[in-house]
C-alpha positions as CSV (number, residue, x, y, z in Angstrom):
1,M,0.0,0.0,0.0
2,L,1.2,3.5,-0.9
3,I,-0.1,6.6,0.9
4,R,0.5,9.9,-0.9
5,E,-1.2,13.2,-1.5
6,M,-4.1,13.2,-3.9
7,N,-3.5,14.6,-7.3
8,V,-5.8,15.8,-10.1
9,R,-5.9,12.3,-11.7
10,D,-7.3,10.9,-8.4
11,V,-10.3,13.2,-8.1
12,D,-12.8,11.0,-10.0
13,R,-11.8,7.9,-8.0
14,V,-11.8,9.7,-4.6
15,S,-15.2,11.1,-5.5
16,E,-16.4,7.6,-6.3
17,V,-15.2,6.3,-2.9
18,E,-16.9,9.3,-1.2
19,N,-20.1,8.4,-2.9
20,L,-19.8,4.7,-1.8
21,G,-19.4,5.7,1.8
22,F,-21.4,8.8,2.5
23,A,-25.0,10.0,2.1
24,R,-23.6,13.6,1.6
25,P,-20.2,13.1,0.1
26,W,-17.6,15.8,-0.8
27,S,-18.2,17.0,-4.3
28,K,-15.6,16.9,-7.1
29,D,-15.5,20.7,-7.0
30,M,-14.6,20.5,-3.3
31,L,-11.9,17.9,-4.0
32,Y,-10.4,20.0,-6.8
33,S,-10.3,23.0,-4.5
34,D,-8.1,21.1,-2.2
35,L,-5.5,20.8,-4.9
36,D,-5.1,24.6,-5.5
37,G,-2.1,24.9,-3.3
38,Q,-3.6,27.7,-1.4
39,S,-6.1,25.6,0.5
40,K,-5.6,24.6,4.1
41,A,-7.0,21.2,3.2
42,V,-5.0,18.1,2.1
43,V,-6.3,14.8,1.0
44,L,-4.1,11.7,1.3
45,V,-5.0,8.6,-0.7
46,A,-4.2,5.0,0.0
47,E,-3.3,3.2,-3.3
48,V,-3.4,-0.6,-3.5
49,E,-2.1,-2.2,-6.6
50,G,-2.3,1.1,-8.5
51,R,-5.9,1.8,-7.5
52,V,-7.1,4.4,-4.9
53,A,-8.7,2.3,-2.2
54,G,-9.4,5.0,0.4
55,H,-8.6,8.5,1.5
56,V,-8.5,10.9,4.4
57,G,-9.0,14.6,4.2
58,V,-7.6,17.1,6.7
59,W,-8.0,20.8,7.4
60,R,-5.0,22.5,8.8
61,A,-6.1,25.1,11.4
62,L,-3.9,27.3,13.5
63,D,-3.8,25.1,16.6
64,E,-5.4,21.8,15.5
65,L,-5.7,19.4,12.6
66,H,-9.3,18.6,11.7
67,I,-10.0,15.3,10.0
68,T,-12.8,16.1,7.5
69,T,-13.3,12.8,5.8
70,L,-12.1,9.2,5.9
71,A,-13.5,6.7,3.5
72,V,-12.5,3.3,2.2
73,D,-14.0,1.5,-0.8
74,P,-16.2,-1.3,0.5
75,D,-14.2,-3.8,-1.5
76,Y,-11.1,-2.9,0.5
77,R,-12.6,-2.6,4.0
78,R,-11.3,-4.5,7.0
79,G,-7.8,-4.6,5.5
80,G,-6.2,-1.9,7.6
81,I,-6.5,0.9,5.1
82,A,-8.4,3.3,7.4
83,S,-5.9,2.7,10.2
84,A,-3.0,3.2,7.8
85,L,-4.5,6.5,6.7
86,I,-4.9,7.8,10.2
87,E,-1.3,6.7,11.1
88,A,-0.1,8.6,8.0
89,V,-1.9,11.8,9.2
90,F,-0.1,11.4,12.6
91,E,3.3,10.8,10.9
92,R,2.9,13.7,8.6
93,Y,1.4,16.3,11.0
94,G,2.2,15.0,14.5
95,A,5.2,17.2,15.0
96,E,3.2,20.3,13.9
97,Y,-0.1,19.7,15.7
98,D,-0.8,18.5,19.2
99,E,-4.6,18.3,18.8
100,F,-6.6,16.4,16.2
101,T,-10.4,16.7,16.0
102,L,-13.2,15.2,13.9
103,E,-17.0,14.6,13.8
104,V,-18.5,11.2,13.4
105,R,-22.1,10.1,13.1
106,E,-23.3,9.0,16.6
107,N,-24.4,5.6,15.1
108,N,-21.2,4.9,13.1
109,F,-19.9,2.4,15.7
110,A,-17.2,1.0,13.5
111,A,-15.7,4.5,12.9
112,I,-16.1,5.4,16.6
113,N,-14.2,2.2,17.6
114,L,-11.5,2.9,15.1
115,Y,-11.0,6.5,16.4
116,E,-11.0,5.3,20.0
117,K,-8.3,2.8,19.2
118,F,-6.1,5.7,18.3
119,G,-7.0,7.5,21.5
120,F,-9.7,9.9,20.4
121,E,-12.3,10.8,23.0
122,V,-15.8,12.2,22.7
123,I,-15.8,15.8,23.9
124,G,-19.1,17.0,22.6
125,R,-22.1,16.6,20.4
126,R,-23.4,18.6,17.4
127,I,-27.2,18.3,17.4
128,D,-28.8,17.6,14.0
129,Y,-25.4,17.9,12.3
130,Y,-26.0,15.6,9.3
131,L,-28.5,17.2,7.0
132,D,-29.6,13.9,5.3
133,N,-31.2,12.5,8.4
134,R,-30.6,15.1,11.2
135,E,-28.4,12.7,13.0
136,D,-26.2,14.1,15.7
137,A,-22.4,14.1,15.3
138,L,-20.0,13.2,18.1
139,V,-17.1,15.6,18.3
140,M,-13.9,13.6,19.1
141,T,-10.5,14.9,19.9
142,L,-7.0,13.5,20.5
143,R,-4.5,15.7,22.4
144,T,-0.9,14.7,22.2
145,A,0.4,17.4,24.5
146,P,-0.5,17.8,28.1
147,V,-3.1,20.5,28.8
148,G,-1.4,23.7,30.0
149,E,2.0,22.9,28.3
150,E,1.2,24.0,24.8
151,F,2.4,27.6,25.1
152,E,5.4,29.3,26.6
153,F,5.1,33.0,27.3
154,E,8.0,35.4,27.6
155,T,7.7,38.7,29.4
156,I,8.9,41.5,27.2
157,G,8.2,44.5,29.3
158,E,6.0,45.9,32.1
159,Y,2.3,46.4,31.3
160,T,1.3,50.0,31.9
161,G,-2.3,49.8,30.8
162,C,-4.2,51.6,28.1
163,S,-3.5,55.2,27.4
164,G,-6.5,57.0,26.2
């Protein structure tokens, strides 16, 4: 299995995998916009024997990495592709980000179990998040740095208050 960044030749296949996995998949236009070089989004694809078998999308925010989509073609499921994609995200962005977040359908137990295997925890709920059936989303996060140790502040002078 080869995991690499999505390129323009992959968009049709990634779109097909999205459609196989989701009621409201990312559109081709959305996938193409991730390739513009200016987007904060990146899509990694898992290629098996020359065919895209799955993908993971991420959004690079200031202080966290948000996993926006994770899909595997049904013909390739239960073969470790989803786990390999998540591991690739950690390998690629783990040094840069110490918090990873995502939303998952509250009834997608397979996905929830997968995320929990990697240490994600439920921290909240988005009511009626999914428009196709008004299902709630669980917000899950993984923090790799201890709380309170993310920032170091340096005193650069005495605060004298606002003037004016």
